[in-house]
C-alpha atoms as one frame of an Amber mdcrd trajectory, in Angstrom:
protein
 100.756-137.950  12.358  97.916-138.581  14.807  98.798-141.611  17.008  95.150
-141.946  17.997  92.388-142.029  15.551  90.268-138.826  15.310  87.009-139.009
  17.184  83.773-138.230  15.413  81.647-135.340  16.800  78.687-137.623  17.518
  80.740-139.929  19.931  80.019-139.652  23.612  82.296-137.679  25.849  85.146
-139.529  27.456  84.389-141.598  30.454  85.737-140.201  33.735  86.838-142.840
  36.240  85.565-142.794  39.775  88.379-143.491  42.292  86.186-145.297  44.788
  84.528-147.726  42.360  85.743-151.152  42.991  86.031-152.689  39.550  88.199
-155.714  38.721  91.354-154.892  36.778  92.611-156.831  33.739  96.112-155.857
  33.038  99.251-157.330  31.466 101.852-159.356  33.469 103.985-156.627  35.050
 106.117-158.873  37.172 109.086-157.953  35.219 108.038-154.415  34.210 106.833
-151.903  33.380 106.085-151.160  37.005 103.331-149.285  38.797 104.717-146.694
  41.265 103.294-148.660  44.180 105.338-151.686  43.084 108.430-149.936  41.808
 111.537-151.962  42.251 114.105-150.899  44.882 117.107-150.949  42.536 119.925
-148.536  41.900 119.100-148.039  38.325 119.080-144.203  37.605 115.728-143.072
  35.946 114.696-139.774  34.503 111.919-138.548  36.546 109.206-136.967  34.584
 106.478-137.079  37.189 104.090-139.555  35.667 106.868-141.659  34.200 110.416
-142.625  35.141 112.710-144.393  32.813 116.454-144.938  32.333 118.142-142.979
  29.554 120.510-145.213  27.501 124.143-144.279  27.511 125.085-141.924  24.800
 121.476-140.876  24.173 120.186-137.323  23.849 116.778-135.878  24.986 114.514
-133.893  22.906 111.741-132.048  24.582 108.539-131.322  22.800 106.627-128.381
  24.244 102.970-127.461  23.782 102.459-123.765  22.632 100.408-123.160  25.795
 103.400-124.291  28.012 103.013-127.902  29.127 105.493-130.646  28.039 103.982
-132.625  25.203 106.613-135.306  24.951 110.187-136.265  25.783 111.965-138.158
  23.092 115.131-140.284  23.413 117.384-139.876  20.523 119.823-142.885  20.018
 121.937-144.302  17.084 119.224-146.840  16.353 116.231-144.624  16.497 114.022
-142.166  18.404 112.152-143.640  21.289 109.082-142.065  23.018 107.257-143.385
  26.088 103.902-141.966  26.991 101.407-142.915  29.718  97.630-142.403  29.557
  94.707-142.681  31.855  92.870-145.941  31.259  89.704-147.684  32.484  89.817
-149.966  35.461  88.753-152.759  33.340  91.953-152.538  31.186  92.052-153.348
  27.469  92.659-149.847  26.219  95.696-150.767  24.139  93.735-153.391  22.175
  91.126-150.825  21.395  93.764-148.212  20.298  95.574-150.640  18.052  92.771
-150.760  15.398  92.390-147.041  15.366  96.177-146.460  15.216  96.533-149.065
  12.322  93.766-147.350  10.322  95.380-143.884  10.842  98.802-145.063   9.854
  97.405-146.693   6.688  95.625-143.422   5.889  98.868-141.599   6.190 100.354
-143.974   3.650 102.301-146.425   5.947 102.391-150.191   5.529 101.301-151.808
   8.696 101.135-155.304  10.185 100.334-156.519  13.568 102.604-158.892  15.536
 102.846-160.392  19.047 105.467-159.123  21.494 106.208-159.354  25.149 102.953
-157.891  26.354 100.619-158.977  23.500  99.848-157.153  20.316 102.328-154.779
  18.680 102.088-152.770  15.426 104.937-152.546  12.989 104.771-149.818  10.320
 106.999-148.798   7.476 106.971-145.426   5.720 109.819-146.365   3.307 112.274
-143.916   5.032 111.667-145.263   8.608 110.489-148.259  10.410 108.105-147.729
  13.328 107.216-150.016  16.206 104.345-149.397  18.651 104.173-151.330  21.911
 101.505-150.940  24.500 101.009-152.200  27.988  97.815-152.058  30.095  98.458
-151.321  33.768  96.254-150.549  36.758  94.242-147.516  35.465  97.084-146.621
  33.128  98.210-147.520  29.682 101.820-147.163  28.628 102.673-146.774  25.005
 106.104-146.784  23.507 107.040-146.011  19.820 110.405-146.080  18.167 111.239
-144.702  14.720 114.488-145.698  13.046 116.244-146.985   9.959 114.487-150.040
   8.384 117.638-152.112   8.557 117.739-151.639  12.288 114.013-152.373  12.929
 114.706-155.432  15.040 117.298-153.822  17.177 115.191-150.742  17.761 112.136
-152.799  18.704 114.195-154.699  21.189 115.548-151.447  22.707 111.985-150.111
  23.046 110.745-153.158  24.885 113.732-152.950  27.219 112.969-149.325  27.959
 109.341-150.045  28.699 110.299-152.989  30.968 112.396-150.644  33.214 109.812
-147.773  33.166 107.762-146.833  36.384 104.366-145.204  35.922 102.861-143.028
  38.581  99.130-142.700  37.650  98.151-140.702  40.741  94.735-140.957  42.250
  92.765-138.092  40.570  89.993-139.188  38.205  90.757-138.447  34.577  88.993
-138.903  31.228  90.070-142.164  29.602  93.027-141.668  27.019  94.236-138.361
  28.741  97.959-138.280  28.587  99.440-138.286  32.096 101.172-134.923  32.742
 104.873-134.720  32.283 107.114-132.503  34.461 110.760-131.725  33.615 113.453
-131.999  36.240 114.434-128.491  37.310 117.944-128.640  35.692 116.402-129.509
  32.438 113.580-126.996  32.675 116.140-124.227  33.495 118.315-125.283  30.551
 115.371-124.970  28.137 114.221-121.669  29.577 117.766-120.284  29.151 117.898
-121.514  25.508 114.484-120.023  24.782 115.548-116.672  26.326 118.775-116.666
  24.247 116.680-117.209  21.048 114.395-114.396  21.939 117.293-112.104  22.453
 118.863-113.126  19.172
């Protein structure tokens, strides 16, 4: 399922930001999170460091790493009893507003895929709730300074409210490190696995190859 709508061929190329262009930023209220790396809280909360994003892993949760065939990490999913949570950060324009733009495209794509979709208001503004019959999905987006953080949770329909609350709590405690390099808008910020996890995956892949 594509989480962003497919772009038509005649659309212009993605806009690349210029680092030194002083443009006002319109972002959500991030006073209680999620946090930009420059304003990260000095707390003792252990967070999984994936380079561009850092977030706490709930007790009892398992990690599922999705690798791109070419090698890079595509996504890291958090598997819990109430659903699968995924947090991804993207390069965004300095003016903000990317999540509002994405919502319409995402809703159209979900409906094309057969889901029932409705919009609701959450802690940072618009959210999308979708139902596929077998699972309930909630999409939450937050516009930060030159980044957009998107979270999605998929779980049993009867636990939809609990899973949505868990997703918001995860986003609230997430730290985003955008970096300073210019990037095309909507480009996913790169993920880097901690050495221990990367070694574990490499060993597992080697074992499968020998088997």
